[in-house]
N, C-alpha and C positions, 0 to 999 in steps of 0.2 A: 409684146408678145402673149400671145395665151398660152394655155397651159395644155400642151399635148402629150396625149399617152404614146408610148413607144413602146416597143418590145424589149423586155428587159428585165431584172432583177436588183438586189440587192449588191450586186456586182457593178451597175451599169454607172452610178455616180464615180466622179476622177478618184483613185486612190485605193477603191475598197478591192480587196480581193477576196475569195475564199473557198470553201470547199466539202464536201460530205461524203464520209465513208461509211464502211461497215466494220463496226466492231465487236460485235456479238451479244450486244445488248437486247436486241429487241427478242432474239432466240433464247437467250438465258432466261429475260423476263418471262413473267406470264399474261393473261388477258389478249384484249384484243388488239392488235397491231404486234403480238409476237409469233414467235415461230415461224416467220417468213423466210427460213432461210436469209440469204444474204443480200440482205435490204439494207441500203443507207441507213444509219441509227445517230453517226453522230457528226454535227457540224462546228466549223469553225468563222467568222469574218473576222477582217482584217483591215486597218486603214494605214498606212504608208505614213502616214501622218498623225500627230495627235487631235483627237476631236473632244468635241465637246460633248455630253450624253445627257438624256432626259428619259424619266422612266413611269410608266404608270403601271401601278402591281394591284393584284387581287386584295378587296378586304375582307375575305374569307378572315375568321379568326382562327381558325387553322392553316397557318400558313408555310408553305415549304421551305425546305434550306434555301434551295436557290436565290428564293425570293428575297430571303432576310439579307444574303450575301450581297445582292444587286442594291438592296437600300442603302448598307453601307459604302459599296465603293461609287456611286453615285455622288458620295459627298466629296471626293477627289475631284481636282479640277480637269484634269483630261483624261480619256477613255479609250483605247486604243482597237480592243478585241470583243468576242462575244463569242464563248462554248455553249454548244445547247445538245441535250442526247433527248434521243427517245424510246420509248421503251421501258421505261423508269422514272416514276416522279420524284423521287428522292424527297418526300412529304411522309412525315411522321415516321422519321427515322432517327429522332433526336440528336443527341451531341452528336453520333459517327455523323449523321446526314450531313450535320453543318461543317463538319470537319472537310468530308467528302467535297462539298460545294467549293470551302477555298481549297481543296487541291487540287480542282479541277482548274482552277483561276491561277493557281502556283505551276501547272504543270504547263498552261497555254502560255504564258509569260515565260517562264523557262525557254522554250523552244521557238518562240518570236521575241526573244531578247527586250521585253518589255517589263515594265512593275506589275504585282498580283493585282493591285489596287487598279489596274488600267483595264483590267478585263471583268465584264459582267457574264455569269453566269445561268444557265437556265436548262429545266429539265422537265419532261412530261411522260406519262403512262400510267402503270400502275402504281396504286398508293400503297403505303406501307413495307416495300421490299428495299434492301440494302442496294446499293450500286456496286457493280461487279467491277471492282476498281483498277485493277488488274489490265481488265479488258480495256476500259476507259484511258487509264494512262496511255498505253501503247497507241491507243487512237488517235487521242490528241497529237502524241508525235507523229504520227501517219499524216494526218490530216493538215497540221501545221507545215509539213514539208511539202506538201502536194498544191500549195496556195496559188490560184490563178484567179485572172480581171476577167474571165469569159465570160458570156451569159450561159454558158453550159455548167459553170462553177458555180453560177447563183441558183441555176437548175437544181443541181444536186444537193445545196441546201438546202430548197423547198422540200427537195424530197426528203432529208435528212430528219426533219422533224415532224413528218407524218405520223399518227399512230393508226385513228381509225378513220381518218380521210381516204377519200377516194382517190384525189387526183392533187398533185403540188399547188397552190396560190401562190401568184406573185405578181408584181405591177411596176411599172416606174413612169412616169413621167419628166417633160423636159418643159423648161421656161425659162424668160429672162429677166435678169436684175442687175439693173445696171449696165447693162449692155453686155453682159458675162451669161454666158449658158449655163444656165444649174440645172439639176438632175436631183430627182428622191426616187429611192428603188424602195419596194419592200416583199417581204415575204411572208406568210402567216401559217398555223395549222389551226384545226378544230373542225370537230363535228358533232360531239357529244359533251355534256355537262357544260353546256354553253349560256351562261346570261352574265356576262361579267357586269363586274362593279367596281372600276378601279381608281386609286387615288393615288396621288405623289407620293406617298409615303407607305399605302396599304391601311393606313387608318381609314374609318370609315366618315368623311364628312356628313353631315344631320341629314340630308337629302338622298343619300347613299341606300340602294335597295338593300336587305340584309340578306341574298341569297348564298369529259375530256378536256380538259385543258386548252384555252387559247393562247397560244402565242403570237406576237409578230415584230419583227425586228425591218426598222427602216433605216434606210444610210440617205444621205445628201450631201454633195459637195458645197453646198451655201454655205457661206461666212455669218455665224448668226452667233449672237452672245447667250451662253448658257442659260439664264435665267428667263431669256425670252424664245428659248427652243422648249424649254418647260413647260410656259405658259402655252404656248402655240399647241404642243402637245396635247397638255389638260383641256383643249378647246376643242380640239379635233376626235379626241376619243369620245369625250362628253357626248360630240352627237352623230357618233357613229359605233365603236365597238360597245361603248354603255347604253347602246339604243339595241342588242340586237338579243334575242333568244330563241334557243331551240327548245329546251325542256325546263328553263326555271331554277337550272343546280347551277352555283356559282362553284370555280373550282378552287384549287387550292393553290395554285401555280399561275393564275391568270399573270401576263407580263407582256408589256408593250414597251419595247426600248425604239429611240432614235438616236445615231449619231452622226454628227456632222463636223468634216474635216477643213471645210474654208477653202479647197483647192480650186473652187468655181473663181475666185479671186473678185467676187462682188463686193461693194460696200459692207462691213459690216451690219445686220440687220438688229435692230435692238428697241424693244417697245417702248424706249423713253426719247424715241426720235422725235425731233419736233417740226422738220420741213416734211413740204408735200412728198419729196420723191421717195423719202426714207420709208413714209408712212403707206405708202401705194407699195414698196418694193417688200416691206411687211404683210400688208393683206394681200398682198398675189402669193407670197409663200404660205401663208395661212390656208388659202384658197387651194394650192395645190396639195398640201400635208393633208389639208381633210378630203379630198378626192382619192388619195393613196389609200387614206384610213377607210372611206367609205366602200371602196372599190374591194378590199380585202375584207370586210365585215361582211360584203354582202355577200361575198364565195362563201362565207364560214355557215352562213345561214345557208344557202342552197345546197350545200355538202353535209347537212344536219344528217344524222343517221335514220335512214331510211324516209327523208324528206321529198315530198314530191309538189308542196306547192309554198310559194314565198310570198307573206301578207304583209303589206306595209298599213299598221295600225294609226290610225290618224285621229286622234282627239283635239278636240277644239270648244268653245263655250265654258270652261271650268272656271270656278272660283278663281283658280291662280294656276300657273304653272306646276308647282309641287302636286297640287289634285288629279292635273291633267295627268301629270306622268303617274300618279297613283292608279288611275284608270285605266292607262294604256297597257301597264304592265299586269293589270287585274285579267285585261281581256287576252292579253298575250300568250299566258301562259298556264290559262283555262284549259284542262285536258279535254273539257267537254265541248269548249270552243274550236280546238286545234281539230279533234277528231269530226268533228260536222264539217271544218273545211277539208279534211281528206276526204268524205264522202260527195264533198259537192254539195252539202246543204247550208244555205244560205238560213239558220237557224238564229232567227235576233232573240230569240228567247233567251238561248245560252248565253248571249252578248247582253243583254241589260241585266241578267242574272249575276253574272261576273262586274259588272258596274255597281249594281247593287251592295255587294259584299267587299267591293273596295275601299278605301281610304277618303275617297273624292264623297265630296257632296252630292246626291243625286235625288233630281224629283223626276218620277216617272212620268208625270204630263209635258215633261218640257223637255224628253230623251228622241234625237233623231239619229238613226242609224243606216246606213246608205252604203253602197259599192260605187265603184270605177275602176278602171282599166289604169295601171300602174304612172301615177303622176296626172291623169285626168281628171280635169273639172266636170267634166259632166257626171252627175252622182244620180245612181238608182236608189231610190229611197225604197227601203221594206218598214221603214218606220217612221212617224212624223207626230212629234206633238205625243209620243207615248203609245201613239194608237198604228196598228197597222194601215200602210197605202194599199191603194187598188192595184200595184204591181200584184200580177200573179204568179205564182208559186215558179213555174214553168221560165217565166221571164227572169226571174231573181236565179234562179239554179243556173240559166244562160251566163249570168254575170259572175259568178264565181266558179265557171269551171274550167278556167284558164290558170297554166301552172304559178302565175303570180297577178294578183289584184291587190286594189286597195280596198281597206275597210274604212268608212267616216262616220265618227261620233261625234254628236255633237250635243252638249249637255245644256248648251243656252242659258249659263246662269252667271257668265263672266267672260273675263278675254284670256285665261292660260289656255295653252297648249302645248299637246307634244306629240312625240314619234317613236314607235316602235316597229322595228323589222323581225315577223316572228315567222314560223312556221307550221305546217300542219303535225299533227302527231300517227305515225303508222306502226303495222302491225308487225313491219319490219325492225323498227323502233325497238319494240318489246322483245321481240326476238334475238336482237342484236344485243341488249343489254341483260336480257336474264339469267343468260350462262346454262352451264352443268356442272356442277360441283363434281361431278365424276371426269370433268376433264379441264384443268385449269386453263386450257389455251383458249376456254371459251369463255372465260369469266372477263366483266368489263374491268375500266379502270377504277 
């Protein structure tokens, strides 16, 4: 059975319920996403059966309290729920912030009659403000009392985690494992402060870049071992969420969580399996999880603050993959490159400049730069072997005028490859984020 996208969300897999409600966090907070009136700002996701869980977290050295709590709770063998608020990041809030995050878990556990360690917690919004805990407590009680398995409940969760997002982001897929129907559903939020570099523990791997929060919550009814689920999530995030950038800023709160309750009844997926059928199931599950993560990651970039173009930066021919990654990130985060994309200017000069100051080895006389349609193999080159091609400026402009295109860079020095999914940089982004100090509601997170 192939992987099929279906209409759904985190409540689509068997045994998962949830809901999103308004408890006055956004209106009490300041900054973008606040003062919106009665908009949902707290959500709960719950599984009727114990789950194994896996997570990926920001590698920012300034790490929000909810992230620290999640890292600890992931050590517990079982997970049952996630509680998340928007409108306040609970970051840089000291010991009180840590206590508040733990209280969110305790309150959720109380009303769902589970253990606090079985609850994951996340927050997003403005940094440095204490949570309005009376509102949070009452909100958790209300949310837990109204959990539903409907798609509408999933929609409410997606809405409740939004800050500067312009629309909810959710996806669901269906596949077959061992003759059993399996579903994976997910939601995400994020529009600014997007350049995730996440790891399972929040610690920086050697190859991780040092950079409004991105959050994603994924559910599945697949039966899968906890270590295997973490391996699958790590791989999926590495090729999706950790490959996107809107503004080059890594958040203090970036979190991706996946919960698997096994209610689909398939034979448990384990990466240690040796038989062909089990290996095939693992590969298919990995592919499905990758598709869910990529769909959500792409939505994040396309909904970036003021974004008008989605650009896939493809680097090949680097000395190794690490150098290809450095080259791709340098181009994808260059403000001059990003503003040229906004103007529809195929400015290869800015691109090769960004390559030159990256950590990749670059030889001017070997660099090729070209453009294609999304996923297209027919590349129109503006630069070959470090020299301009005969392609006219008008033709090159035509190649980059669409809202989505691919940028191809070949360093012609080796076999290293890397991909980044990036956006342009617009006047609207600056206007949105500069704010007005006389109006707290206009200030960013």
